[in-house]
C-alpha positions as CSV (number, residue, x, y, z in Angstrom):
1,M,6.6,17.4,-26.4
2,I,5.9,15.5,-29.5
3,A,3.5,17.1,-31.9
4,L,0.3,15.2,-32.7
5,D,-1.9,16.0,-35.6
6,D,-5.6,15.7,-35.8
7,V,-5.5,12.1,-37.2
8,D,-3.2,11.0,-34.3
9,R,-5.6,12.6,-31.8
10,R,-8.7,11.0,-33.3
11,I,-6.9,7.6,-33.3
12,L,-5.9,8.1,-29.6
13,R,-9.5,9.1,-28.6
14,V,-10.8,5.8,-30.1
15,L,-8.2,3.8,-28.2
16,E,-8.9,5.7,-25.0
17,A,-12.6,4.8,-25.2
18,D,-11.7,1.1,-25.9
19,A,-8.1,-0.1,-26.3
20,R,-9.4,-3.3,-27.8
21,T,-10.8,-1.6,-30.8
22,S,-9.4,-3.2,-34.0
23,L,-7.3,-1.2,-36.3
24,R,-9.9,-1.7,-39.0
25,R,-12.6,-0.3,-36.8
26,I,-10.4,2.7,-35.9
27,A,-9.8,3.4,-39.6
28,E,-13.6,3.4,-40.2
29,E,-14.2,5.7,-37.2
30,V,-11.4,8.1,-38.0
31,G,-12.0,8.0,-41.8
32,V,-8.5,7.1,-42.9
33,A,-7.0,4.0,-44.5
34,L,-6.2,0.9,-42.4
35,G,-2.5,1.3,-43.3
36,T,-2.5,4.9,-42.0
37,V,-3.9,3.7,-38.7
38,S,-1.4,0.9,-38.4
39,N,1.6,3.1,-39.2
40,R,0.4,5.9,-36.9
41,V,-0.2,3.5,-34.0
42,R,3.2,1.8,-34.5
43,R,4.9,5.2,-34.6
44,M,3.1,6.4,-31.4
45,E,4.1,3.2,-29.7
46,G,7.7,3.6,-30.9
47,L,7.8,7.3,-29.6
48,G,6.4,6.2,-26.2
49,I,3.2,8.2,-26.7
50,I,1.3,4.9,-26.3
51,R,3.1,3.1,-23.5
52,G,0.9,0.0,-23.4
53,Y,-2.6,-1.3,-23.2
54,T,-4.3,-2.4,-20.0
55,V,-7.5,-3.4,-18.3
56,L,-9.1,-1.1,-15.7
57,L,-10.4,-3.2,-12.8
58,D,-13.0,-2.1,-10.4
59,P,-11.1,-2.2,-7.1
60,D,-14.1,-3.1,-4.9
61,K,-15.2,-5.9,-7.3
62,S,-11.7,-7.3,-7.7
63,G,-11.0,-7.6,-4.0
64,W,-9.1,-4.3,-3.3
65,G,-11.6,-2.7,-0.9
66,L,-9.3,-0.2,0.7
67,S,-7.5,2.7,-1.1
68,V,-4.9,4.7,0.7
69,V,-2.8,7.8,0.1
70,I,0.4,7.9,2.1
71,G,2.6,10.9,2.6
72,L,6.2,10.2,3.4
73,R,9.0,12.3,4.7
74,I,12.3,10.5,3.7
75,E,15.8,10.9,5.1
76,K,18.0,13.2,3.0
77,G,19.9,11.3,0.3
78,R,17.7,8.2,0.4
79,L,14.7,9.3,-1.6
80,M,15.3,7.2,-4.7
81,E,16.3,4.1,-2.8
82,V,13.2,4.2,-0.6
83,Q,10.9,5.0,-3.4
84,K,12.3,2.2,-5.5
85,K,11.8,-0.3,-2.6
86,I,8.2,0.9,-2.0
87,A,7.4,0.7,-5.7
88,E,8.2,-3.1,-5.7
89,D,5.2,-3.9,-3.4
90,H,2.3,-5.3,-5.5
91,R,-0.3,-3.2,-3.6
92,V,1.4,0.1,-4.6
93,Y,0.2,1.6,-7.9
94,G,1.7,5.1,-7.7
95,V,4.9,6.6,-6.1
96,Y,5.5,10.3,-6.7
97,D,8.1,13.0,-5.8
98,V,6.1,16.0,-4.5
99,T,6.4,19.5,-3.2
100,G,5.1,20.5,0.2
101,D,5.3,18.9,3.6
102,Y,6.2,15.5,2.3
103,D,8.9,14.2,0.0
104,S,6.8,11.5,-1.6
105,M,3.2,10.4,-2.0
106,V,2.2,6.8,-2.4
107,L,-1.1,5.4,-3.8
108,A,-1.9,1.9,-2.7
109,R,-4.7,-0.6,-2.3
110,A,-5.2,-3.2,0.4
111,R,-7.6,-6.1,0.5
112,G,-8.8,-5.3,4.0
113,R,-7.6,-4.1,7.5
114,D,-5.1,-6.9,8.0
115,D,-3.6,-6.2,4.5
116,L,-3.4,-2.5,5.3
117,D,-1.7,-3.3,8.6
118,D,0.8,-5.4,6.8
119,L,1.4,-2.6,4.2
120,S,1.8,0.0,7.0
121,K,4.2,-2.1,9.0
122,G,6.2,-3.7,6.2
123,V,6.4,-1.0,3.6
124,V,6.0,2.4,5.1
125,S,7.9,1.7,8.3
126,M,11.1,0.7,6.4
127,G,14.4,2.3,7.1
128,G,14.9,5.8,5.6
129,I,11.3,6.9,6.3
130,E,11.3,9.6,9.0
131,R,7.5,10.1,9.1
132,S,4.4,8.8,7.3
133,V,0.8,9.8,7.3
134,T,-1.8,7.4,5.8
135,H,-5.1,8.7,4.6
136,L,-7.8,6.1,4.0
137,V,-10.0,7.0,1.0
138,L,-13.6,7.0,2.0
139,N,-15.1,7.7,-1.4
140,T,-13.6,7.8,-4.9
141,V,-15.1,10.7,-6.9
142,K,-12.9,10.1,-10.0
143,E,-10.1,7.7,-10.8
144,M,-9.1,7.4,-14.4
145,P,-5.9,7.9,-16.4
146,P,-5.7,11.4,-17.9
147,S,-7.3,11.8,-21.2
148,L,-5.7,13.4,-24.3
149,P,-5.7,17.2,-23.7
150,E,-7.7,19.3,-26.1
151,E,-5.7,21.2,-28.7
């Protein structure tokens, strides 16, 4: 783990709240020089602490009305191959190795029933998958990227 000091953490908290915040504004909020913010952000990007900047879309308002969690049991020796293939689908936004009854969990969105049917038949029924269980999300209580942990 890479050590972050208080200034790094304050910069990251401002960016977590709004990744479009200007470096000048961050410097004002954090109480350090603009050059310090610029150098720190560049360093954290170079170290991979900041992996990128993105827009968070509302799934319902942007046409992705169905969210699903899919548990997969995958043939021995084919885990990486199958996961890589599934990850290529534009509806899939998370593929994880997990412990428990399944080998992998997939998080995906579909535009509607027909799109979910296509996802189920085209992606999760591919060769190498022994069993799948698809859970339709009824209500999203929380869905956000993890925040910077408290020190």
